[in-house]
C-alpha positions in Angstrom: -52.6 -7.3 205.7 -50.5 -10.5 206.3 -51.8 -13.7 207.7 -49.5 -16.6 208.5 -50.7 -20.2 208.3 -49.7 -23.6 209.7 -49.2 -26.6 207.4 -51.4 -29.4 208.6 -51.6 -33.1 207.5 -54.7 -33.7 205.3 -55.7 -37.3 205.9 -58.0 -37.2 202.9 -55.2 -36.7 200.4 -52.2 -37.8 202.4 -50.6 -34.4 201.9 -49.5 -31.5 204.1 -51.7 -28.5 203.3 -51.6 -24.8 204.4 -54.4 -23.7 206.7 -54.8 -20.1 207.8 -54.7 -19.3 211.5 -56.8 -16.2 211.4 -60.1 -17.1 209.7 -61.3 -13.5 209.7 -58.5 -12.2 207.5 -59.1 -14.9 204.9 -62.7 -15.4 203.9 -63.9 -19.0 203.8 -60.5 -20.2 204.7 -58.9 -19.6 201.3 -55.5 -21.3 201.3 -53.5 -18.3 200.1 -51.3 -16.9 202.8 -52.3 -13.3 202.1 -55.4 -11.4 201.0 -55.4 -7.6 200.7 -59.2 -7.1 201.0 -60.5 -7.4 197.5 -57.3 -6.1 195.8 -56.4 -9.6 194.6 -58.9 -11.1 192.2 -59.5 -14.8 192.6 -61.6 -17.6 191.1 -62.6 -21.0 192.5 -61.9 -24.0 190.2 -64.5 -26.5 191.4 -63.1 -29.5 189.4 -59.5 -29.0 190.7 -60.7 -27.7 194.1 -58.2 -24.9 193.9 -58.3 -21.2 194.3 -56.5 -19.3 191.4 -55.3 -15.7 191.9 -54.5 -12.9 189.5 -50.7 -12.8 189.2 -50.8 -9.2 188.0 -52.7 -8.1 191.1 -50.2 -9.7 193.3 -47.3 -8.2 191.4 -48.9 -4.7 191.7 -49.2 -5.0 195.5 -45.9 -6.7 196.3 -43.8 -4.6 193.9 -45.7 -1.5 194.9 -46.4 -0.5 191.3 -48.3 2.6 190.4 -51.1 1.1 188.3 -52.4 -2.0 186.6 -50.5 -1.3 183.3 -47.2 -1.0 185.2 -48.1 -4.3 186.9 -48.8 -6.0 183.6 -45.5 -4.9 182.1 -43.7 -6.0 185.3 -45.3 -9.5 185.1 -44.5 -9.8 181.4 -40.8 -9.1 182.1 -40.7 -11.4 185.1 -42.6 -14.2 183.3 -40.2 -14.2 180.4 -37.2 -14.3 182.8 -38.7 -17.2 184.7 -39.6 -19.1 181.6 -36.0 -18.8 180.4 -34.9 -20.3 183.7 -37.2 -23.2 183.0 -39.6 -22.3 185.8 -42.2 -25.1 185.7 -44.9 -23.3 187.9 -44.9 -20.4 185.5 -45.1 -22.6 182.5 -48.2 -24.3 183.9 -50.0 -21.1 184.9 -53.7 -20.8 183.7 -55.7 -18.1 182.2 -59.2 -17.4 183.5 -61.7 -14.6 182.8 -61.8 -12.2 185.7 -63.7 -8.9 185.9 -61.4 -6.0 184.9 -61.7 -2.4 186.2 -64.0 -1.5 183.2 -66.4 -4.2 184.3 -65.6 -6.6 181.4 -64.5 -10.2 181.8 -60.9 -10.5 180.4 -58.5 -13.4 180.3 -56.0 -13.0 183.1 -52.9 -15.0 184.1 -53.7 -16.9 187.3 -51.7 -19.1 189.6 -52.7 -21.5 192.4 -51.0 -21.2 195.8 -47.9 -23.3 195.0 -47.3 -21.5 191.7 -47.8 -18.1 193.3 -45.5 -18.7 196.2 -42.7 -19.6 193.7 -43.4 -16.4 191.7 -43.2 -14.4 194.9 -39.7 -15.7 195.6 -38.6 -13.9 192.4 -40.1 -10.5 193.3 -37.4 -8.3 194.8 -39.2 -6.0 197.2 -39.7 -5.2 200.8 -43.3 -6.3 200.8 -42.3 -9.7 199.3 -39.5 -10.2 201.9 -41.8 -11.3 204.8 -43.2 -14.1 202.6 -39.7 -15.2 201.6 -38.7 -15.3 205.2 -41.8 -17.2 206.1 -41.2 -19.8 203.3 -37.6 -20.3 204.6 -39.1 -20.8 208.1 -41.6 -23.3 206.9 -38.9 -25.2 205.0 -36.8 -25.4 208.1 -39.8 -26.6 210.2 -40.5 -29.3 207.6 -36.9 -30.5 207.7 -37.1 -30.6 211.5 -40.3 -32.6 211.4 -38.8 -35.1 209.0 -36.0 -35.6 211.5 -38.5 -35.7 214.4 -42.1 -36.5 213.3 -43.5 -35.7 216.8 -42.9 -32.0 216.1 -45.5 -32.2 213.3 -48.0 -33.6 215.8 -47.3 -30.9 218.3 -47.7 -28.2 215.6 -51.0 -29.7 214.6 -52.3 -29.7 218.2 -51.1 -26.1 218.7 -53.0 -25.1 215.5 -56.3 -26.7 216.7 -55.9 -25.1 220.1 -55.3 -21.7 218.5 -58.5 -22.2 216.4 -60.6 -22.8 219.5 -61.2 -26.5 219.3 -62.0 -28.2 222.6 -59.5 -30.7 224.1 -62.0 -33.5 223.7 -62.4 -32.8 220.0 -58.7 -32.5 219.5 -58.2 -35.9 221.2 -60.8 -37.5 218.9 -59.3 -35.9 215.8 -55.9 -37.2 216.6 -57.3 -40.7 216.9 -59.0 -40.4 213.5 -55.6 -39.5 212.0 -54.1 -42.7 213.4 -57.0 -44.8 212.2 -56.8 -43.2 208.7 -53.1 -44.1 208.5 -53.9 -47.8 209.3 -56.6 -47.9 206.6 -54.3 -46.3 204.0 -51.6 -48.8 204.9 -54.1 -51.6 204.1 -54.9 -50.0 200.8 -51.3 -49.8 200.0 -50.8 -53.4 200.9 -53.6 -54.3 198.5 -51.8 -52.5 195.7 -53.5 -49.1 195.7 -50.8 -46.7 194.8 -52.1 -43.5 193.2 -53.9 -40.5 194.7 -56.9 -40.8 192.4 -57.7 -44.3 193.8 -57.2 -43.2 197.3 -59.6 -40.3 196.8 -62.1 -42.6 195.1 -62.0 -45.1 198.0 -62.4 -42.3 200.5 -65.4 -41.0 198.6 -66.9 -44.5 198.5 -66.4 -45.0 202.2 -67.9 -41.6 203.1 -70.9 -42.0 200.8 -71.6 -45.5 202.2 -71.7 -44.5 205.9 -73.1 -41.0 205.6 -75.2 -41.1 202.4 -73.3 -38.2 200.9 -70.2 -38.0 198.7 -67.3 -36.0 200.1 -68.3 -33.1 197.8 -71.9 -33.2 199.0 -70.8 -33.4 202.6 -68.6 -30.4 202.1 -71.5 -28.5 200.5 -73.6 -29.3 203.6 -70.9 -27.6 205.7 -70.2 -24.8 203.3 -66.7 -25.9 202.6 -64.4 -25.6 199.6 -60.8 -26.7 200.0 -60.9 -27.3 203.7 -60.4 -30.7 205.3 -63.8 -32.3 205.9 -62.7 -34.0 209.1 -61.5 -30.7 210.6 -65.2 -29.6 210.2 -66.9 -32.6 211.7 -68.6 -32.9 215.1 -67.3 -35.4 217.5 -70.2 -37.7 216.6 -69.4 -37.5 212.9 -65.7 -38.2 213.6 -66.6 -41.3 215.6 -68.9 -42.6 212.9 -66.3 -41.9 210.2 -63.7 -43.6 212.4 -65.9 -46.6 212.8 -66.2 -46.9 209.0 -62.4 -46.7 208.7 -61.7 -49.1 211.5 -64.2 -51.6 210.1 -62.8 -51.4 206.6 -59.3 -51.8 208.0 -60.2 -54.9 210.1 -62.1 -56.5 207.2 -59.1 -55.9 204.9 -56.7 -57.5 207.4 -59.0 -60.5 207.5 -59.7 -60.9 203.8 -56.4 -59.6 202.2 -58.0 -57.9 199.1 -55.9 -57.5 196.0 -56.3 -54.6 193.6 -58.9 -51.8 193.4 -62.1 -53.8 192.9 -61.6 -56.1 195.9 -60.5 -53.2 198.0 -63.6 -51.3 197.0 -65.8 -54.2 198.1 -64.1 -54.2 201.5 -64.4 -50.5 201.8 -68.1 -50.6 201.1 -68.6 -53.3 203.8 -66.7 -51.2 206.3 -68.9 -48.2 205.5 -72.1 -50.2 205.8 -71.2 -51.1 209.4 -70.9 -47.4 210.3 -74.1 -46.6 208.3 -76.0 -49.0 210.4 -74.7 -47.3 213.6 -75.6 -43.9 212.2 -79.2 -44.9 211.3 -79.7 -46.5 214.7 -78.5 -43.4 216.4 -80.6 -41.1 214.3 -83.7 -43.2 215.0 -83.1 -42.7 218.7 -82.4 -38.9 218.3 -85.1 -38.3 215.8 -82.8 -36.2 213.6 -79.8 -36.5 211.4 -76.3 -36.5 212.9 -74.9 -35.0 209.8 -74.3 -31.5 210.9 -73.9 -28.2 208.9 -71.6 -27.0 211.6 -68.0 -26.3 210.6 -64.8 -24.9 212.0 -66.2 -21.4 212.1 -67.7 -22.5 215.4 -65.1 -25.0 216.6 -66.5 -24.9 220.2 -69.7 -26.5 219.0 -68.1 -29.4 217.2 -67.7 -31.4 220.4 -71.5 -32.0 220.4 -72.1 -30.6 223.9 -74.4 -27.9 222.5 -75.1 -29.1 219.0 -76.8 -32.5 219.6 
C-alpha cells in the first residue's frame, strides 16, 4: 500500500520535512512514505527523534523476494556495491535489535528515511519504480519552489486543507510561520548559526511560556516526529506567537550578541506569553495546553475544545 506525502516547512528546525497525507495508512504519522502493514519492522530512536526501518524488510518487499534469507543476500550484494560507489547514506546506516521471525532480538541493518530513500533508488524493480518517480517529482517541485517560493506556500495550504484543518486555523498557522521567521532572523543577527542553538532557544521559549519543554509538550499531545505547531489549537498558536513576537521585539530593541544574551531575551519574551497564559487560565478555570492533535484537526480551532 503506497502513501504519498507532501514536504512541509518545519519552523522548529528550519528544514523541509515529509508529512503523510493519509494518516490512516501510516500509524502515528511516521515519516516514511510507505508502510506495508507490519511487514517493515521499525524502531523509534528517541534521542535522534527518528524512525529507523529494517532495510532487509524493504528489500524483500520492493525486490519481490521469496523469503527473508533471499532478502538478506540481496541487501548484502547491494550494500557492497553501494559502498564501493562511496554511498554515504549506506556507510552511516545503523544496527538495532529487532524481533526476528523466531521471536529473538537480533541486530539488523536499519536506515532512517533519507538513507532508505537513497537505497530505494538503487533497487531495480517495478515496485520500486513509483517511489523513484515520486522522488523525481518532488525534486522538480522543490526546484520550482526555489524559483517561485509562493508555490511552497500554496502547497502547504493545500496540505492543511487536505488534512481537514479549518480556514481560521490555517490563517493563524501561516501567521506563526511568518513570526517564527522574524524571530530566527533576529537570532541569526545575534550570531546564532547552528541548529543545536536554534533548537535550544526554541525549547527555552516554549518552556518559559507553556511550562513544558518541547519534548514534554509533544508527549502531552502524543507526538513523536511531528511538528508541534501543526498540532496546536488556535489558542496555543496565539500564545506561542505572542512569545515569539515579544522575543523578536525585545531583541530588536536590545541587540543581543551571542547565545547567552539571546537566551536572556528569549526568556523575557516567553515570560510575557506566560503571563497571558496564566491570566487566561485563571478566567477559564482550566489549562489551555491541550492534548488535542492533528488527528482531530477540526477541533484545533478551539470552537469545540475550549
